[in-house]
All heavy atoms as a GROMACS GRO file, in nm:
protein
  623
    1ALA      N    1   8.879   6.072   9.888
    1ALA     CA    2   8.946   6.126  10.005
    1ALA      C    3   8.944   6.029  10.121
    1ALA      O    4   9.039   6.018  10.195
    1ALA     CB    5   8.884   6.259  10.044
    2ALA      N    6   8.833   5.957  10.137
    2ALA     CA    7   8.824   5.860  10.247
    2ALA      C    8   8.922   5.746  10.227
    2ALA      O    9   8.986   5.700  10.322
    2ALA     CB   10   8.682   5.807  10.259
    3LYS      N   11   8.938   5.701  10.102
    3LYS     CA   12   9.032   5.594  10.072
    3LYS      C   13   9.174   5.637  10.104
    3LYS      O   14   9.251   5.563  10.163
    3LYS     CB   15   9.019   5.555   9.925
    3LYS     CG   16   9.113   5.448   9.880
    3LYS     CD   17   9.079   5.319   9.946
    3LYS     CE   18   9.069   5.209   9.849
    3LYS     NZ   19   9.036   5.084   9.914
    4THR      N   20   9.209   5.759  10.067
    4THR     CA   21   9.342   5.812  10.096
    4THR      C   22   9.366   5.819  10.246
    4THR      O   23   9.470   5.777  10.295
    4THR     CB   24   9.359   5.952  10.032
    4THR    OG1   25   9.346   5.937   9.890
    4THR    CG2   26   9.493   6.013  10.064
    5SER      N   27   9.269   5.870  10.320
    5SER     CA   28   9.283   5.882  10.465
    5SER      C   29   9.294   5.747  10.532
    5SER      O   30   9.375   5.728  10.623
    5SER     CB   31   9.164   5.958  10.523
    5SER     OG   32   9.160   6.089  10.472
    6ALA      N   33   9.214   5.650  10.490
    6ALA     CA   34   9.218   5.517  10.550
    6ALA      C   35   9.352   5.449  10.526
    6ALA      O   36   9.410   5.388  10.616
    6ALA     CB   37   9.104   5.433  10.496
    7GLY      N   38   9.402   5.459  10.403
    7GLY     CA   39   9.532   5.399  10.371
    7GLY      C   40   9.644   5.462  10.451
    7GLY      O   41   9.728   5.393  10.509
    8TRP      N   42   9.645   5.593  10.455
    8TRP     CA   43   9.748   5.664  10.530
    8TRP      C   44   9.742   5.625  10.678
    8TRP      O   45   9.844   5.597  10.741
    8TRP     CB   46   9.732   5.815  10.516
    8TRP     CG   47   9.828   5.888  10.603
    8TRP    CD1   48   9.957   5.921  10.575
    8TRP    CD2   49   9.802   5.938  10.736
    8TRP    NE1   50  10.013   5.986  10.682
    8TRP    CE2   51   9.921   5.998  10.782
    8TRP    CE3   52   9.691   5.936  10.819
    8TRP    CZ2   53   9.931   6.056  10.908
    8TRP    CZ3   54   9.702   5.993  10.944
    8TRP    CH2   55   9.821   6.052  10.987
    9ALA      N   56   9.622   5.621  10.735
    9ALA     CA   57   9.606   5.589  10.878
    9ALA      C   58   9.656   5.449  10.909
    9ALA      O   59   9.720   5.426  11.012
    9ALA     CB   60   9.460   5.606  10.919
   10THR      N   61   9.628   5.354  10.822
   10THR     CA   62   9.673   5.217  10.843
   10THR      C   63   9.825   5.210  10.846
   10THR      O   64   9.884   5.149  10.936
   10THR     CB   65   9.619   5.125  10.733
   10THR    OG1   66   9.476   5.128  10.737
   10THR    CG2   67   9.668   4.982  10.749
   11ILE      N   68   9.889   5.274  10.750
   11ILE     CA   69  10.035   5.272  10.743
   11ILE      C   70  10.096   5.346  10.861
   11ILE      O   71  10.190   5.299  10.924
   11ILE     CB   72  10.084   5.333  10.609
   11ILE    CG1   73  10.030   5.253  10.491
   11ILE    CG2   74  10.236   5.340  10.606
   11ILE    CD1   75  10.057   5.105  10.494
   12GLU      N   76  10.043   5.461  10.894
   12GLU     CA   77  10.096   5.540  11.005
   12GLU      C   78  10.083   5.464  11.138
   12GLU      O   79  10.177   5.462  11.218
   12GLU     CB   80  10.026   5.675  11.013
   12GLU     CG   81  10.092   5.773  11.105
   12GLU     CD   82  10.237   5.806  11.067
   12GLU    OE1   83  10.272   5.804  10.949
   12GLU    OE2   84  10.316   5.834  11.160
   13ALA      N   85   9.971   5.401  11.161
   13ALA     CA   86   9.953   5.322  11.284
   13ALA      C   87  10.053   5.208  11.289
   13ALA      O   88  10.113   5.181  11.393
   13ALA     CB   89   9.810   5.269  11.291
   14GLY      N   90  10.073   5.142  11.177
   14GLY     CA   91  10.171   5.033  11.171
   14GLY      C   92  10.311   5.080  11.202
   14GLY      O   93  10.386   5.014  11.275
   15LYS      N   94  10.348   5.196  11.150
   15LYS     CA   95  10.481   5.252  11.179
   15LYS      C   96  10.496   5.280  11.328
   15LYS      O   97  10.599   5.250  11.388
   15LYS     CB   98  10.502   5.382  11.101
   15LYS     CG   99  10.526   5.364  10.954
   15LYS     CD  100  10.543   5.500  10.889
   15LYS     CE  101  10.561   5.492  10.741
   15LYS     NZ  102  10.570   5.627  10.681
   16GLN      N  103  10.396   5.340  11.388
   16GLN     CA  104  10.405   5.378  11.528
   16GLN      C  105  10.404   5.256  11.620
   16GLN      O  106  10.469   5.258  11.725
   16GLN     CB  107  10.291   5.473  11.564
   16GLN     CG  108  10.309   5.608  11.498
   16GLN     CD  109  10.199   5.705  11.534
   16GLN    OE1  110  10.131   5.690  11.633
   16GLN    NE2  111  10.183   5.808  11.452
   17LEU      N  112  10.335   5.152  11.583
   17LEU     CA  113  10.326   5.033  11.668
   17LEU      C  114  10.446   4.940  11.653
   17LEU      O  115  10.479   4.867  11.744
   17LEU     CB  116  10.198   4.955  11.636
   17LEU     CG  117  10.068   5.022  11.676
   17LEU    CD1  118   9.951   4.942  11.621
   17LEU    CD2  119  10.059   5.034  11.827
   18SER      N  120  10.509   4.943  11.538
   18SER     CA  121  10.610   4.842  11.510
   18SER      C  122  10.753   4.883  11.535
   18SER      O  123  10.838   4.799  11.555
   18SER     CB  124  10.598   4.798  11.365
   18SER     OG  125  10.642   4.902  11.279
   19GLY      N  126  10.783   5.010  11.529
   19GLY     CA  127  10.922   5.052  11.536
   19GLY      C  128  10.989   5.024  11.402
   19GLY      O  129  11.002   5.110  11.319
   20SER      N  130  11.029   4.899  11.380
   20SER     CA  131  11.088   4.862  11.251
   20SER      C  132  11.056   4.717  11.221
   20SER      O  133  11.014   4.641  11.308
   20SER     CB  134  11.239   4.882  11.255
   20SER     OG  135  11.296   4.794  11.349
   21GLY      N  136  11.073   4.681  11.099
   21GLY     CA  137  11.049   4.544  11.059
   21GLY      C  138  10.909   4.515  11.009
   21GLY      O  139  10.883   4.406  10.960
   22ALA      N  140  10.817   4.608  11.022
   22ALA     CA  141  10.680   4.585  10.974
   22ALA      C  142  10.679   4.588  10.822
   22ALA      O  143  10.759   4.657  10.758
   22ALA     CB  144  10.585   4.690  11.029
   23VAL      N  145  10.588   4.512  10.766
   23VAL     CA  146  10.569   4.510  10.621
   23VAL      C  147  10.423   4.539  10.591
   23VAL      O  148  10.336   4.528  10.677
   23VAL     CB  149  10.611   4.375  10.559
   23VAL    CG1  150  10.760   4.351  10.577
   23VAL    CG2  151  10.530   4.260  10.615
   24LYS      N  152  10.397   4.575  10.466
   24LYS     CA  153  10.260   4.600  10.422
   24LYS      C  154  10.236   4.522  10.294
   24LYS      O  155  10.328   4.500  10.215
   24LYS     CB  156  10.235   4.750  10.401
   24LYS     CG  157  10.329   4.815  10.300
   24LYS     CD  158  10.314   4.964  10.297
   24LYS     CE  159  10.417   5.025  10.202
   24LYS     NZ  160  10.415   5.170  10.206
   25THR      N  161  10.112   4.481  10.276
   25THR     CA  162  10.075   4.399  10.160
   25THR      C  163   9.956   4.462  10.089
   25THR      O  164   9.857   4.499  10.152
   25THR     CB  165  10.038   4.256  10.206
   25THR    OG1  166  10.150   4.201  10.277
   25THR    CG2  167  10.004   4.167  10.088
   26TRP      N  168   9.968   4.476   9.958
   26TRP     CA  169   9.860   4.529   9.873
   26TRP      C  170   9.761   4.417   9.846
   26TRP      O  171   9.801   4.307   9.808
   26TRP     CB  172   9.920   4.577   9.741
   26TRP     CG  173   9.826   4.649   9.651
   26TRP    CD1  174   9.723   4.596   9.579
   26TRP    CD2  175   9.828   4.788   9.620
   26TRP    NE1  176   9.660   4.693   9.506
   26TRP    CE2  177   9.723   4.813   9.529
   26TRP    CE3  178   9.907   4.895   9.660
   26TRP    CZ2  179   9.697   4.938   9.477
   26TRP    CZ3  180   9.881   5.020   9.608
   26TRP    CH2  181   9.776   5.041   9.518
   27GLU      N  182   9.633   4.444   9.867
   27GLU     CA  183   9.530   4.344   9.843
   27GLU      C  184   9.421   4.401   9.753
   27GLU      O  185   9.370   4.509   9.778
   27GLU     CB  186   9.469   4.299   9.976
   27GLU     CG  187   9.571   4.231  10.065
   27GLU     CD  188   9.516   4.190  10.200
   27GLU    OE1  189   9.402   4.228  10.232
   27GLU    OE2  190   9.588   4.121  10.273
   28THR      N  191   9.390   4.326   9.648
   28THR     CA  192   9.290   4.368   9.550
   28THR      C  193   9.157   4.304   9.585
   28THR      O  194   9.149   4.182   9.599
   28THR     CB  195   9.334   4.328   9.408
   28THR    OG1  196   9.461   4.386   9.382
   28THR    CG2  197   9.236   4.375   9.304
   29HIS      N  198   9.052   4.386   9.602
   29HIS     CA  199   8.919   4.336   9.639
   29HIS      C  200   8.814   4.394   9.546
   29HIS      O  201   8.745   4.487   9.580
   29HIS     CB  202   8.884   4.380   9.782
   29HIS     CG  203   8.982   4.339   9.884
   29HIS    ND1  204   8.989   4.211   9.933
   29HIS    CD2  205   9.080   4.408   9.946
   29HIS    CE1  206   9.086   4.204  10.023
   29HIS    NE2  207   9.142   4.321  10.032
   30SER      N  208   8.802   4.337   9.429
   30SER     CA  209   8.704   4.388   9.335
   30SER      C  210   8.666   4.278   9.238
   30SER      O  211   8.746   4.188   9.211
   30SER     CB  212   8.762   4.507   9.259
   30SER     OG  213   8.673   4.552   9.159
   31HIS      N  214   8.546   4.286   9.186
   31HIS     CA  215   8.504   4.189   9.085
   31HIS      C  216   8.558   4.226   8.947
   31HIS      O  217   8.565   4.142   8.859
   31HIS     CB  218   8.351   4.181   9.081
   31HIS     CG  219   8.294   4.132   9.209
   31HIS    ND1  220   8.313   4.005   9.257
   31HIS    CD2  221   8.220   4.194   9.303
   31HIS    CE1  222   8.253   3.990   9.373
   31HIS    NE2  223   8.194   4.105   9.403
   32ASP      N  224   8.599   4.351   8.931
   32ASP     CA  225   8.651   4.398   8.803
   32ASP      C  226   8.766   4.496   8.829
   32ASP      O  227   8.755   4.615   8.797
   32ASP     CB  228   8.538   4.465   8.723
   32ASP     CG  229   8.581   4.499   8.582
   32ASP    OD1  230   8.675   4.436   8.530
   32ASP    OD2  231   8.521   4.592   8.525
   33PRO      N  232   8.877   4.449   8.888
   33PRO     CA  233   8.987   4.540   8.923
   33PRO      C  234   9.069   4.581   8.801
   33PRO      O  235   9.067   4.515   8.698
   33PRO     CB  236   9.071   4.456   9.018
   33PRO     CG  237   9.049   4.316   8.971
   33PRO     CD  238   8.905   4.312   8.925
   34ARG      N  239   9.138   4.690   8.817
   34ARG     CA  240   9.233   4.733   8.714
   34ARG      C  241   9.344   4.628   8.704
   34ARG      O  242   9.388   4.575   8.806
   34ARG     CB  243   9.297   4.867   8.752
   34ARG     CG  244   9.201   4.981   8.756
   34ARG     CD  245   9.272   5.104   8.817
   34ARG     NE  246   9.182   5.215   8.827
   34ARG     CZ  247   9.096   5.234   8.927
   34ARG    NH1  248   9.090   5.148   9.027
   34ARG    NH2  249   9.017   5.339   8.929
   35MET      N  250   9.389   4.601   8.584
   35MET     CA  251   9.496   4.501   8.566
   35MET      C  252   9.622   4.542   8.641
   35MET      O  253   9.692   4.457   8.694
   35MET     CB  254   9.525   4.478   8.418
   35MET     CG  255   9.417   4.395   8.349
   35MET     SD  256   9.370   4.242   8.437
   35MET     CE  257   9.525   4.155   8.440
   36SER      N  258   9.650   4.672   8.646
   36SER     CA  259   9.770   4.716   8.718
   36SER      C  260   9.759   4.684   8.867
   36SER      O  261   9.859   4.654   8.932
   36SER     CB  262   9.793   4.867   8.698
   36SER     OG  263   9.681   4.941   8.746
   37HIS      N  264   9.638   4.684   8.922
   37HIS     CA  265   9.619   4.651   9.063
   37HIS      C  266   9.621   4.500   9.084
   37HIS      O  267   9.671   4.452   9.186
   37HIS     CB  268   9.488   4.711   9.114
   37HIS     CG  269   9.492   4.861   9.119
   37HIS    ND1  270   9.403   4.934   9.195
   37HIS    CD2  271   9.573   4.952   9.060
   37HIS    CE1  272   9.430   5.063   9.181
   37HIS    NE2  273   9.532   5.075   9.098
   38VAL      N  274   9.571   4.424   8.987
   38VAL     CA  275   9.576   4.277   8.994
   38VAL      C  276   9.722   4.231   9.001
   38VAL      O  277   9.757   4.142   9.079
   38VAL     CB  278   9.504   4.212   8.874
   38VAL    CG1  279   9.531   4.063   8.868
   38VAL    CG2  280   9.356   4.240   8.880
   39ARG      N  281   9.807   4.293   8.920
   39ARG     CA  282   9.949   4.255   8.920
   39ARG      C  283  10.015   4.281   9.054
   39ARG      O  284  10.114   4.218   9.089
   39ARG     CB  285  10.023   4.330   8.809
   39ARG     CG  286   9.991   4.279   8.670
   39ARG     CD  287  10.083   4.338   8.565
   39ARG     NE  288  10.065   4.481   8.548
   39ARG     CZ  289   9.979   4.538   8.466
   39ARG    NH1  290   9.899   4.465   8.392
   39ARG    NH2  291   9.971   4.669   8.457
   40MET      N  292   9.961   4.374   9.132
   40MET     CA  293  10.019   4.407   9.262
   40MET      C  294   9.959   4.327   9.377
   40MET      O  295  10.011   4.330   9.488
   40MET     CB  296   9.999   4.556   9.289
   40MET     CG  297  10.076   4.642   9.192
   40MET     SD  298  10.053   4.815   9.226
   40MET     CE  299  10.106   4.824   9.394
   41ASP      N  300   9.851   4.254   9.351
   41ASP     CA  301   9.783   4.180   9.457
   41ASP      C  302   9.881   4.086   9.528
   41ASP      O  303   9.947   4.004   9.465
   41ASP     CB  304   9.667   4.100   9.398
   41ASP     CG  305   9.580   4.037   9.505
   41ASP    OD1  306   9.556   4.102   9.609
   41ASP    OD2  307   9.533   3.924   9.484
   42GLY      N  308   9.893   4.102   9.657
   42GLY     CA  309   9.984   4.021   9.737
   42GLY      C  310  10.126   4.076   9.748
   42GLY      O  311  10.208   4.019   9.820
   43GLN      N  312  10.155   4.184   9.677
   43GLN     CA  313  10.289   4.243   9.684
   43GLN      C  314  10.315   4.294   9.826
   43GLN      O  315  10.234   4.364   9.883
   43GLN     CB  316  10.301   4.357   9.584
   43GLN     CG  317  10.440   4.414   9.574
   43GLN     CD  318  10.447   4.523   9.469
   43GLN    OE1  319  10.465   4.637   9.504
   43GLN    NE2  320  10.431   4.488   9.344
   44THR      N  321  10.429   4.256   9.882
   44THR     CA  322  10.465   4.293  10.018
   44THR      C  323  10.597   4.369  10.016
   44THR      O  324  10.693   4.326   9.952
   44THR     CB  325  10.476   4.167  10.106
   44THR    OG1  326  10.349   4.100  10.107
   44THR    CG2  327  10.514   4.202  10.249
   45VAL      N  328  10.598   4.483  10.085
   45VAL     CA  329  10.718   4.568  10.092
   45VAL      C  330  10.733   4.619  10.236
   45VAL      O  331  10.638   4.617  10.313
   45VAL     CB  332  10.709   4.688   9.995
   45VAL    CG1  333  10.699   4.641   9.850
   45VAL    CG2  334  10.593   4.779  10.029
   46PRO      N  335  10.854   4.666  10.273
   46PRO     CA  336  10.871   4.728  10.405
   46PRO      C  337  10.772   4.844  10.421
   46PRO      O  338  10.738   4.913  10.324
   46PRO     CB  339  11.015   4.779  10.403
   46PRO     CG  340  11.084   4.689  10.305
   46PRO     CD  341  10.981   4.662  10.199
   47ILE      N  342  10.727   4.866  10.543
   47ILE     CA  343  10.621   4.964  10.569
   47ILE      C  344  10.658   5.106  10.525
   47ILE      O  345  10.571   5.183  10.487
   47ILE     CB  346  10.577   4.961  10.716
   47ILE    CG1  347  10.441   5.028  10.731
   47ILE    CG2  348  10.683   5.022  10.806
   47ILE    CD1  349  10.372   4.998  10.861
   48ASP      N  350  10.785   5.139  10.524
   48ASP     CA  351  10.826   5.275  10.488
   48ASP      C  352  10.868   5.290  10.342
   48ASP      O  353  10.918   5.394  10.302
   48ASP     CB  354  10.938   5.323  10.581
   48ASP     CG  355  11.061   5.235  10.574
   48ASP    OD1  356  11.051   5.120  10.525
   48ASP    OD2  357  11.167   5.280  10.619
   49LYS      N  358  10.845   5.187  10.261
   49LYS     CA  359  10.883   5.190  10.119
   49LYS      C  360  10.758   5.189  10.031
   49LYS      O  361  10.654   5.137  10.070
   49LYS     CB  362  10.969   5.068  10.083
   49LYS     CG  363  11.097   5.058  10.163
   49LYS     CD  364  11.190   5.171  10.131
   49LYS     CE  365  11.318   5.158  10.212
   49LYS     NZ  366  11.398   5.276  10.212
   50PRO      N  367  10.769   5.244   9.911
   50PRO     CA  368  10.654   5.241   9.820
   50PRO      C  369  10.637   5.104   9.754
   50PRO      O  370  10.732   5.026   9.746
   50PRO     CB  371  10.689   5.347   9.715
   50PRO     CG  372  10.838   5.347   9.712
   50PRO     CD  373  10.881   5.319   9.854
   51PHE      N  374  10.515   5.078   9.708
   51PHE     CA  375  10.490   4.959   9.627
   51PHE      C  376  10.551   4.983   9.489
   51PHE      O  377  10.598   5.093   9.458
   51PHE     CB  378  10.340   4.934   9.617
   51PHE     CG  379  10.280   4.883   9.745
   51PHE    CD1  380  10.211   4.968   9.830
   51PHE    CD2  381  10.291   4.749   9.780
   51PHE    CE1  382  10.155   4.921   9.948
   51PHE    CE2  383  10.236   4.701   9.898
   51PHE     CZ  384  10.168   4.788   9.982
   52SER      N  385  10.548   4.882   9.404
   52SER     CA  386  10.611   4.893   9.272
   52SER      C  387  10.548   5.001   9.183
   52SER      O  388  10.613   5.048   9.090
   52SER     CB  389  10.606   4.758   9.200
   52SER     OG  390  10.474   4.717   9.178
   53ASN      N  391  10.426   5.044   9.214
   53ASN     CA  392  10.363   5.150   9.136
   53ASN      C  393  10.395   5.290   9.190
   53ASN      O  394  10.344   5.389   9.140
   53ASN     CB  395  10.211   5.131   9.128
   53ASN     CG  396  10.143   5.145   9.263
   53ASN    OD1  397  10.206   5.159   9.366
   53ASN    ND2  398  10.011   5.139   9.261
   54GLY      N  399  10.478   5.297   9.294
   54GLY     CA  400  10.517   5.426   9.351
   54GLY      C  401  10.429   5.473   9.465
   54GLY      O  402  10.461   5.570   9.533
   55ALA      N  403  10.317   5.405   9.487
   55ALA     CA  404  10.224   5.443   9.594
   55ALA      C  405  10.266   5.382   9.727
   55ALA      O  406  10.326   5.275   9.731
   55ALA     CB  407  10.083   5.397   9.559
   56TYR      N  408  10.230   5.451   9.834
   56TYR     CA  409  10.258   5.398   9.968
   56TYR      C  410  10.138   5.322  10.023
   56TYR      O  411  10.152   5.250  10.122
   56TYR     CB  412  10.297   5.512  10.062
   56TYR     CG  413  10.440   5.558  10.035
   56TYR    CD1  414  10.468   5.646   9.933
   56TYR    CD2  415  10.545   5.508  10.110
   56TYR    CE1  416  10.599   5.685   9.906
   56TYR    CE2  417  10.675   5.546  10.085
   56TYR     CZ  418  10.702   5.635   9.983
   56TYR     OH  419  10.831   5.672   9.956
   57TRP      N  420  10.021   5.335   9.961
   57TRP     CA  421   9.899   5.262   9.997
   57TRP      C  422   9.800   5.279   9.883
   57TRP      O  423   9.813   5.371   9.802
   57TRP     CB  424   9.838   5.314  10.128
   57TRP     CG  425   9.807   5.461  10.127
   57TRP    CD1  426   9.695   5.520  10.074
   57TRP    CD2  427   9.888   5.567  10.174
   57TRP    NE1  428   9.703   5.657  10.087
   57TRP    CE2  429   9.822   5.688  10.150
   57TRP    CE3  430  10.012   5.572  10.238
   57TRP    CZ2  431   9.874   5.812  10.183
   57TRP    CZ3  432  10.064   5.695  10.272
   57TRP    CH2  433   9.995   5.814  10.245
   58PRO      N  434   9.700   5.190   9.873
   58PRO     CA  435   9.596   5.209   9.773
   58PRO      C  436   9.523   5.342   9.800
   58PRO      O  437   9.494   5.376   9.913
   58PRO     CB  438   9.502   5.090   9.798
   58PRO     CG  439   9.590   4.986   9.861
   58PRO     CD  440   9.686   5.064   9.946
   59GLY      N  441   9.500   5.415   9.696
   59GLY     CA  442   9.434   5.545   9.710
   59GLY      C  443   9.530   5.658   9.740
   59GLY      O  444   9.488   5.769   9.771
   60ASP      N  445   9.660   5.634   9.732
   60ASP     CA  446   9.763   5.735   9.760
   60ASP      C  447   9.762   5.839   9.648
   60ASP      O  448   9.832   5.828   9.548
   60ASP     CB  449   9.899   5.666   9.769
   60ASP     CG  450  10.014   5.762   9.800
   60ASP    OD1  451   9.992   5.884   9.806
   60ASP    OD2  452  10.127   5.712   9.816
   61SER      N  453   9.680   5.940   9.665
   61SER     CA  454   9.660   6.040   9.559
   61SER      C  455   9.783   6.127   9.534
   61SER      O  456   9.790   6.194   9.431
   61SER     CB  457   9.539   6.127   9.590
   61SER     OG  458   9.557   6.194   9.714
   62LYS      N  459   9.878   6.125   9.623
   62LYS     CA  460  10.002   6.200   9.600
   62LYS      C  461  10.092   6.130   9.498
   62LYS      O  462  10.166   6.194   9.426
   62LYS     CB  463  10.077   6.219   9.732
   62LYS     CG  464  10.204   6.300   9.718
   62LYS     CD  465  10.268   6.325   9.852
   62LYS     CE  466  10.397   6.405   9.835
   62LYS     NZ  467  10.465   6.424   9.963
   63HIS      N  468  10.084   5.998   9.494
   63HIS     CA  469  10.174   5.922   9.408
   63HIS      C  470  10.106   5.845   9.295
   63HIS      O  471  10.174   5.784   9.214
   63HIS     CB  472  10.256   5.824   9.494
   63HIS     CG  473  10.345   5.894   9.591
   63HIS    ND1  474  10.310   5.912   9.723
   63HIS    CD2  475  10.464   5.953   9.574
   63HIS    CE1  476  10.406   5.978   9.784
   63HIS    NE2  477  10.500   6.005   9.696
   64LEU      N  478   9.974   5.846   9.293
   64LEU     CA  479   9.900   5.777   9.186
   64LEU      C  480   9.822   5.877   9.101
   64LEU      O  481   9.783   5.982   9.149
   64LEU     CB  482   9.801   5.677   9.246
   64LEU     CG  483   9.859   5.557   9.318
   64LEU    CD1  484   9.748   5.478   9.386
   64LEU    CD2  485   9.935   5.469   9.221
   65ARG      N  486   9.799   5.840   8.977
   65ARG     CA  487   9.715   5.922   8.888
   65ARG      C  488   9.571   5.912   8.936
   65ARG      O  489   9.530   5.811   8.994
   65ARG     CB  490   9.726   5.872   8.745
   65ARG     CG  491   9.866   5.877   8.688
   65ARG     CD  492   9.872   5.810   8.555
   65ARG     NE  493   9.816   5.674   8.572
   65ARG     CZ  494   9.802   5.587   8.475
   65ARG    NH1  495   9.838   5.616   8.353
   65ARG    NH2  496   9.751   5.468   8.497
   66PRO      N  497   9.491   6.015   8.910
   66PRO     CA  498   9.350   6.011   8.953
   66PRO      C  499   9.276   5.886   8.905
   66PRO      O  500   9.196   5.829   8.980
   66PRO     CB  501   9.291   6.137   8.892
   66PRO     CG  502   9.407   6.231   8.882
   66PRO     CD  503   9.526   6.143   8.849
   67GLU      N  504   9.304   5.839   8.785
   67GLU     CA  505   9.234   5.721   8.734
   67GLU      C  506   9.275   5.592   8.807
   67GLU      O  507   9.205   5.492   8.802
   67GLU     CB  508   9.252   5.706   8.582
   67GLU     CG  509   9.394   5.700   8.537
   67GLU     CD  510   9.454   5.835   8.499
   67GLU    OE1  511   9.406   5.940   8.547
   67GLU    OE2  512   9.550   5.836   8.422
   68ASP      N  513   9.389   5.594   8.877
   68ASP     CA  514   9.429   5.478   8.958
   68ASP      C  515   9.372   5.484   9.099
   68ASP      O  516   9.378   5.386   9.173
   68ASP     CB  517   9.581   5.467   8.964
   68ASP     CG  518   9.640   5.412   8.837
   68ASP    OD1  519   9.575   5.327   8.774
   68ASP    OD2  520   9.751   5.454   8.800
   69VAL      N  521   9.320   5.599   9.138
   69VAL     CA  522   9.262   5.616   9.271
   69VAL      C  523   9.110   5.601   9.265
   69VAL      O  524   9.050   5.539   9.353
   69VAL     CB  525   9.300   5.754   9.330
   69VAL    CG1  526   9.228   5.779   9.461
   69VAL    CG2  527   9.451   5.765   9.348
   70ALA      N  528   9.049   5.653   9.161
   70ALA     CA  529   8.902   5.654   9.150
   70ALA      C  530   8.844   5.513   9.155
   70ALA      O  531   8.887   5.424   9.082
   70ALA     CB  532   8.861   5.722   9.020
   71ASN      N  533   8.751   5.492   9.245
   71ASN     CA  534   8.679   5.365   9.261
   71ASN      C  535   8.768   5.246   9.292
   71ASN      O  536   8.729   5.131   9.271
   71ASN     CB  537   8.594   5.336   9.137
   71ASN     CG  538   8.489   5.441   9.115
   71ASN    OD1  539   8.422   5.480   9.209
   71ASN    ND2  540   8.476   5.489   8.993
   72CYS      N  541   8.886   5.269   9.343
   72CYS     CA  542   8.976   5.161   9.382
   72CYS      C  543   8.919   5.094   9.507
   72CYS      O  544   8.882   5.159   9.604
   72CYS     CB  545   9.116   5.217   9.410
   72CYS     SG  546   9.231   5.093   9.474
   73LYS      N  547   8.913   4.962   9.504
   73LYS     CA  548   8.862   4.885   9.618
   73LYS      C  549   8.975   4.811   9.692
   73LYS      O  550   8.949   4.731   9.781
   73LYS     CB  551   8.760   4.782   9.569
   73LYS     CG  552   8.647   4.840   9.488
   73LYS     CD  553   8.538   4.893   9.576
   73LYS     CE  554   8.416   4.928   9.496
   73LYS     NZ  555   8.409   5.063   9.450
   74CYS      N  556   9.099   4.836   9.652
   74CYS     CA  557   9.213   4.769   9.712
   74CYS      C  558   9.232   4.816   9.857
   74CYS      O  559   9.188   4.925   9.894
   74CYS     CB  560   9.340   4.799   9.634
   74CYS     SG  561   9.335   4.738   9.463
   75THR      N  562   9.298   4.733   9.934
   75THR     CA  563   9.331   4.767  10.073
   75THR      C  564   9.477   4.734  10.098
   75THR      O  565   9.544   4.672  10.016
   75THR     CB  566   9.244   4.687  10.173
   75THR    OG1  567   9.265   4.550  10.154
   75THR    CG2  568   9.096   4.721  10.157
   76VAL      N  569   9.524   4.777  10.214
   76VAL     CA  570   9.660   4.744  10.255
   76VAL      C  571   9.652   4.679  10.393
   76VAL      O  572   9.572   4.719  10.478
   76VAL     CB  573   9.750   4.871  10.258
   76VAL    CG1  574   9.704   4.972  10.359
   76VAL    CG2  575   9.895   4.833  10.280
   77THR      N  576   9.731   4.574  10.412
   77THR     CA  577   9.739   4.505  10.539
   77THR      C  578   9.879   4.522  10.594
   77THR      O  579   9.978   4.504  10.522
   77THR     CB  580   9.708   4.355  10.523
   77THR    OG1  581   9.578   4.341  10.470
   77THR    CG2  582   9.719   4.281  10.654
   78VAL      N  583   9.889   4.559  10.721
   78VAL     CA  584  10.018   4.576  10.786
   78VAL      C  585  10.045   4.454  10.872
   78VAL      O  586   9.958   4.409  10.948
   78VAL     CB  587  10.021   4.703  10.871
   78VAL    CG1  588  10.149   4.714  10.953
   78VAL    CG2  589  10.005   4.827  10.783
   79THR      N  590  10.166   4.399  10.860
   79THR     CA  591  10.208   4.286  10.942
   79THR      C  592  10.326   4.330  11.027
   79THR      O  593  10.426   4.380  10.976
   79THR     CB  594  10.249   4.166  10.854
   79THR    OG1  595  10.140   4.132  10.768
   79THR    CG2  596  10.288   4.047  10.939
   80ILE      N  597  10.310   4.312  11.158
   80ILE     CA  598  10.414   4.352  11.253
   80ILE      C  599  10.484   4.224  11.300
   80ILE      O  600  10.418   4.129  11.341
   80ILE     CB  601  10.353   4.428  11.372
   80ILE    CG1  602  10.285   4.556  11.320
   80ILE    CG2  603  10.458   4.460  11.478
   80ILE    CD1  604  10.203   4.628  11.422
   81PRO      N  605  10.618   4.221  11.292
   81PRO     CA  606  10.690   4.100  11.333
   81PRO      C  607  10.654   4.057  11.474
   81PRO      O  608  10.637   4.140  11.564
   81PRO     CB  609  10.837   4.142  11.327
   81PRO     CG  610  10.840   4.261  11.239
   81PRO     CD  611  10.707   4.329  11.255
   82GLY      N  612  10.637   3.927  11.491
   82GLY     CA  613  10.605   3.875  11.622
   82GLY      C  614  10.458   3.868  11.652
   82GLY      O  615  10.417   3.815  11.755
   83ASP      N  616  10.375   3.926  11.565
   83ASP     CA  617  10.229   3.922  11.588
   83ASP      C  618  10.167   3.805  11.515
   83ASP      O  619  10.209   3.758  11.420
   83ASP     CB  620  10.163   4.052  11.543
   83ASP     CG  621  10.184   4.163  11.644
   83ASP    OD1  622  10.242   4.136  11.750
   83ASP    OD2  623  10.143   4.276  11.615
   0.00000   0.00000   0.00000
């Protein structure tokens, strides 16, 4: 639940601060990550669009299976144009 809340908060703050043009990047931080998450490492998409796995952030329990959320150490970074 904390992972879901942190991911959502990061994306929501980015949306509110940026207006438009912000992007988000999936980052894998684990010594033994899931291969599906390794393939997404560095993937960058518009802030209001899902990543290639259908999730809007790591830990997105609405769009990911429980086994893709459990013990996930991935993070999301928001980049705002001009910053």
